[in-house]
N, C-alpha and C positions, 0 to 999 in steps of 0.2 A: 704315229698320232693321231691322224687326221679320221685313220681307218676305225681306229679307237671308239672317236665319238659318234661316226656312221652306223657303224655295229650297235652300239649301246642304245642312240635314240632309236634303233626301230626293234630295238630287243623291248626296249621301255614301251611303245604304241602297240608292239603286240601283246603283252602283258596287263594293258589300259585297257579298262572296262568298254565294252563296244555303245553302250549310254553315253559316255566321256568323248562326245567328238571333239569337243577344243582340246582335252588332250591328247589327244592321237595328232591331229592338224600342230602344235605345238613341238610334240616329238616328230615327225615329220619336215617339219619343216628347218629345225635345228639338224637335222640329216640332212636335209636341200644344202644348207646356210656351206656345211663342212665338206659337203662334193667339191662345190663350187671354189672352196680354197684350197683344197686338192689339187681342182682343176689347173688354178691357178701355179700351186706350188709346182707341177710336175712344170707346166712350159717355164718358169723361173730356174727348175736345175738344169731342162735340157739347153737355156739360153748360158747357164752359169759353165756346164758342160764344155759346151762347144768355142765359148768366147771366141764370139763371132768377134766383138769389138771392144771389148774388153768393160762392158755398161751393162745394167740390170734396167729396167724399167721402173724412172725412179719419178717420183711426185709429189705435191707438198704434202703430207702425210698430219692428221689429229692422231696421237698419238693416245689419248686419251680415249679417245672412239673404238680407237686399236687393240687396249687393252680388256675392254669391256666385254671385245670380242673373245678374246683370250680367256675370261675370266666365264664367260659363259661356255664353252669350247669343253673346259674343265667338271664343270660339271656333272660332263658325260664321262668324264677321261678316269675321275678319281674316285674313292671307298665314298660314300653320302656321311660316311662317321669325320671325313676331315672337312676341318671349318677351310672356308677361301674365303679373304678379306683383299678389300683391293680401298686404295687411300691416295687421293689427290688433293694438290692444292688449289688455289681458284684460280690459277693463271694460267693461261692457255700451252699447250705446249706441243708444240709444228715442226717435223722436221724433212727436209726432203727425205726418199727412201721409196727402197722397193718396200710394200706394206707387206707382202706375202711373204716376202723371204723375215723380215723385224716378228712378223708374226710368228714366225718357227723359230726364228729368235726364244722368244720368249716359253711359247709351250716347250720348246726342248730342256731350258732351266727350269719350268713348275713340273715337268714329269719325271726329270731326275728329284728337283726337291720330294714328287712325293713318295719317290723310292726309299728316300732317308729316311719318312715318319716314321714314329713312334707307334705302335698297333692300336692305338685310344689317346683319342685327346691331340688330335696331328691340326697340324695350323698351318698355310701358304698364306701370305700376305703379300699382292703386288701393289705395288705404288708406281706412281709417276713423281717427280717434281725438276723444275726449272734451276739449276747451278749455276754457278761461275765458280772455274776451276780450270788448272791446267795440266796441259795434254800431256801425260808421259815424253819427254825425248828419248828420242833412240841413245844419245848422248850422253847423255844424263845432264846437259845444260839449261836453265830454267827457262822453259817457256809462257809467255805472256797471258798471262789470265781470259779465259773464251768464255761463247755462253753456251751451254751445254743443259740436254732433256738427260738426265738420269733414271733408269728403269731399274726398281729394286727387286727384285725375289728374294723372299726370305723364309724361313722355314726352324720348324724349332726339333729338325732327326737328328740324328746320331752323327752328325757330321762328317770331316774332312780330318783322316789320321797325317798327321807331320809327315809323315816314308812317302804320302800320298800327293800332297798339295803341288809340287811341284810339277805334277805326272799327267795333270786332269786335264790339258788341252790339247795332251799327245792323241792323234791319229790312232783309234784304237786301243786305244787304254779304260779300261773298265775296270773294278773292281767285283761286278754283277757275275754272274753267271750268264754264256755263251748262249742261252737262251732266249736271256729277258735282255740285254742289253751289247749292242756292237762297236759300244765307246766311241762312234762318232759325235753325239749332240751336241759334245760342248766344243770341241774341234771345229764342227761345221760351224754351231756358234759365233765363236773366234772370227772364222775368218769370216763370215757376215760383216761384223761389228764393224773391222776394220776396213774392209770394203766400202764400208761408210762412211772412214773419217773417223772413228769411235771406236771405243777399245771395253774392255772389263775385265772390273778389277773383283775381291774376294774377299771374306773374313769367316771361317770357322771354328769353331770350336769344337770337341769333338765331346757329345753327350747332351750340346746343348743346340746345338743346329748351324747354319751357316747363310749369308748373305751374300747374293750375290747382286754387284751394281755394273747398269750396263751403261755407257754415257756416247751421246749423238751428237753433231752437232746441232742446237738449236735454229730454228728462220725464225727470227723476228718479229716481221712482219710479212704475214701467210697471205694476207691481200694483195699485195704488189705483185 
C-alpha cells in the first residue's frame, strides 16, 4: 500500500511541468512521507514477528491527525474519480496505540473498499467518533459500557455476499485473484485491533456497499 503511494507520487512528479516547482516539491514530500511510514511499518512488523516482549511501541495518538495522514496517502492510491470524504466530531479523539499499526489497519480497510467500488461515482467515507459502548464478551455475559473511539470506513461498492461474511477475517481468504490480493489485509487488521484492546464490526449489503467500524479504548485525558 505504501509502495503504491510512493510510486504514484514519483510518477506524478515526473509528469508535472518543470515550471511548476511547487507541484513537484509537493509530490516528492508526499513520497518522502510514505517512505518514512514504510520504514516505521517494517520496524513494527519485525517487532511483531519476533514477539520479544509481546508489546509494540505505543503512545498517546491523535486519531484525527492519523486519519488526515491516511486520507492524504489514499489520494495517491485510488482512481482520481473516486470521492474520498472525511468527517469527525468536535471532540478530541485520543487512544494509546502504535500509530503505524493503526494507520495500516485503516489503509487496509480503505483499499479493500477501493477494490469494491463501482467503475464510476465511487465513494469512500472515513470517519472518527467518540462513543460509549459495551465491549463484546467471549462468554456472552453483558459488559459495562466504556469510552471508545470508533473509526469508520464506508463505501458504496458491491458489498459482501452472505456466504463470504463469516470468512472475511480468515488469513489468506480472498475473493480477488492471487495477483491482486493476499487475503491478509483484514486478518492483520483484526489482530492489530485486538492487541490494542479493541474489535472490528461490519455491516454489508450486496449492491449497496459496506461499513467497517473499528473500536479502540479512548484516552480521556491525553495531557496527563
